[in-house]
N, C-alpha and C positions, 0 to 999 in steps of 0.2 A: 124171565131168567131169575133164578134164585139159588141159594145153597140149601139143599135138603139133606145132604149127607156130609157131615164134617168129621174129619179124622184128626186126632191129636196124638202125637207121639209122647209117651211118658217114660221116664226113667227114674233114677234115684237122685238126680242132681237137685241143687237148691232151687233152680228155676222151674222145676216140674209143677209145683203147686201154682205158681203164677200163670204158667201156660194152661193148666187145667181151668183155672178161674176165668181166664180170657175165653177159652173155648166154650165154656158153659154159657157165658154172656152172649157169645155169638150164636150159639145154638138156640137159645131162647129168643133172640132177636129175629131169627129166621124160621122159628118153629121147626128146627132141624133135628135129625137123629145124630147122636155123637158116638163115634167109634173111638174107644181108647185102646191104643196099640202100645203095649209095653215091650221095650227092647233095650238092653244095655250091654255094655262090654262084658264079655265072659271069656276069659282065656281058655284056649283049647287044652284039654286034659293031657294030651301028649307032651305038651311043654312042661308040665309038672312031673309026669312020670319019668321023663328023660333025666331028671335030676334026682340023685339019690336022697332019700329021706323026705321027699316033698309030697308023697301020696296023701298022708294024713292032713297036710296043710290044704291040699286041694279039696278034700272032703269037707273040711271046716269052712273053706271059702264058699263052696257050693251051698252049704247050709245057710251061710250068711246071706248070699244072694237070694235064696228062696224066701228068707225072712223079710228082706227088704222089698221083694216083689209083692209079698202078701200085704205089707203095710201100704204100699201104693194102691193096690187093688181095693183095700178097704176104704181108703180115702176117696178113690174114684167113685165107688158105689154109693158112699155116703153123700158126696157132693151131688151126684146125679139125682138121688132121691130128694135132697133138699131143694135143688133147682127145678125139680119136676120136669126133667129133660129125658126123653127116651134115649137109650144107648146100650152099647155092648162093650164088654171088656174082653180083650184077647191078649195073650202072652205067648205068641208062637215061638217054637224053637227054631234055631237057625241063625245064620249070619244077619246082623241087624239091618244092613243095607238092603238085603234081599227081602226080609219080612216086611219092613216098612214100605218098600217100593211096591210090593204086592198089594198092601192095604191101600196105598195111594191111588191105585188104578181104578178103584170103585168109589172114590170120594169126589165130591164137588169142590172141596177145599181141604187142604192139608195144613195143619199147624205144627210147626217145628220150633225148637228153641235154639238159641245161639250157643255155640260151644265156647267155653271160657277156660283158659289155662289154669286160672285160680281154683277151679272146681274140677278135679280129675273125673268125677262121675258124670260130667256133661260130655265127655269124650266117648262117644259110642263106638265109633269105628273110624278108620282112616278115610278122610274125605267124605264123611257121612252126609253132612249138610249139602255139600256141593253136588254129590252124586244124586241125591233125592231131588234137589232143585232142578237139575238138568234132565232128569229122566222120569219124573213123576207123571207127566202128561196132564197134570192138573195144576191150578194155581197153588202156590205155597205161601202161607202167611208166617213170617218169621217173628218170633217174640224175643226181645232182648232178655238175657239171663238176670239182669238187675233192673230194678225199678218196678213201679206199679202202674197199671194201665186201666183206668176206670172206663174211659170212653172206648167205643168200638167203631172206629171209622166215621166219626162225626165231622171231622175237619181233615179233608183229604188233599194231599199234594201229589200231583201226577208228573213224573219225570218223562218228558217227551223228547226224543231225538230223531224221530222219523223212521225208526227201525221196526222190523217185523216183531221182535220180542216185546218192544214197548207197546205196539198195537195190540198184541195178544194180552198183555197185562191189563191194559185199559178195559178190554172187553170182559176179562175175567173179574174185574173189580166192579162192574156195573151194578150188581146187587147192593154193594155198599155205597156206591156213588148215588144211586137212586134214593137212598135214605139219609144222605149226608146233609149237614146244614151249611157247609162251605166246601167248595171244590175249586182248586186252582191248577191250571196247566202251566208248567214251567219248561221253557226251552233249555235243554241240556247240551252244552258244547264240550267236546272232548279236549279242546285246546283253546287257549286265550288269544292265540295269534291270528285267528281268522273269524269272520262273522258267523253267526249260527245259521246253518242252512235250514233249520227246523222252525225258525220264528214264524215264517209265513203260514206254515201248516198248523201251528198252534191254534189259530182261529178256526180251522176246519175241525180239529179235535174238540175244541170247546163247543162248536155248533152241534156236533154229533152228541156230545154228552148233555147238552142243554135240553135235548128231547127226552131225557130220562129224569131230569130234576126240575123242581119248580123254581129254585133260586138261580140267579145268574152264575155262570161259570167264569171265573176270573182267569186272566192270562198274566203271567209274570216272567220276568227275566232276572236272573241273578248273575252278577259279575263276581269274579274271584281273583284274588291276587295270584301272581304267577307261582308263588311258593306253595299254594294250597291246591291239592288235587281236586278234580271235579267231584269225586265221591264225597270227600270231606266237606266241600263247599255246599253240596246238595243237602247233606245231613244237617249242617249248621243252619242253612236257610229254612229247613223244615222245623227245627227246634225254635229258632228265633220267631218264626211266624205263627207258632202255637198250633201246628198241625199234630194230629194224633195218629196219622197213617200216611206212609209213603208208598206209592205205587210205581213200580219200575220194571223194566224188562231185565231178564237174567241172561247175560251174555257169557258164552263159554263153549268149549268143545273138548272132546277126548283126543289126545295126541299120544299114540302108542298106548302105554299103560298109565299115562298121567292125565289129570284134568287141568285144562288151561282156562282160567276165568278171565273175563275182561276186567280192566282196571277198576272201573266204577263198581262193578258187581263185587269184586274182591274187597274193596274198601267198605262197602255197605255191610257185608257179612261180618267183617271184623270189628267195625266201629259203630254200628247202629245203636241208637239210644231211644228209638221209637219203633213200634211195629211196622214191618215192611211187607207188602204183598208183591211177590215177584212171579213171573211166568217166563218160560223159555220157549 
């Protein structure tokens, strides 16, 4: 099992270059093909033409977007050549969620960036990250919008709660696990008021992973204060332990027209400070 087709979403946000650099390192590591899919927020022209005197502004705005797209494309092609990685650039028209979702269906791994309110250009569409995460059908590697990440899954922390999503994430991460120098399975408990039902099965997960790696797979338990959420405690444990990748299940579902995410998943998406591989 390996990653032979990696897809990275690109836009004009400040984190796009970091995301591309990470994707290139990963593609080189697995001798993979890299698909660069460009998609960003583009207001519908009807919204402009409905307001008097804004038609010219929309034309200028469209020209600006085309220029920004060309800049990102040149960067992608130059970095691809420099890294000697095979790849393809696409900038499909249409709603960003739909175009990126379509691209994800033929990728072994999808790389997305964290949305940050401080950078409006990282906001591609409503619930963009959540919708792709829950509907891609492939593992999603999330890259924080701030920070630099030189390592690519060398020290991996696996969040295990006994659930189907967590099991799926572990299997999707095996190509990285097999190349890691340190792998730890941590029992994740949703509440501090009762013992973890997953602790016993951590040994089974470690035994399964041990067949893929040459080094011992560690088992860890982290306790958290009542005032700290499970998601925050997990992220803090990962940073304090020097891990460079967190593997976790993505929990959530659609309710009517809204997306309802699990508490830990929601916290990770908003507060992550290291790359996170998630599967639904």
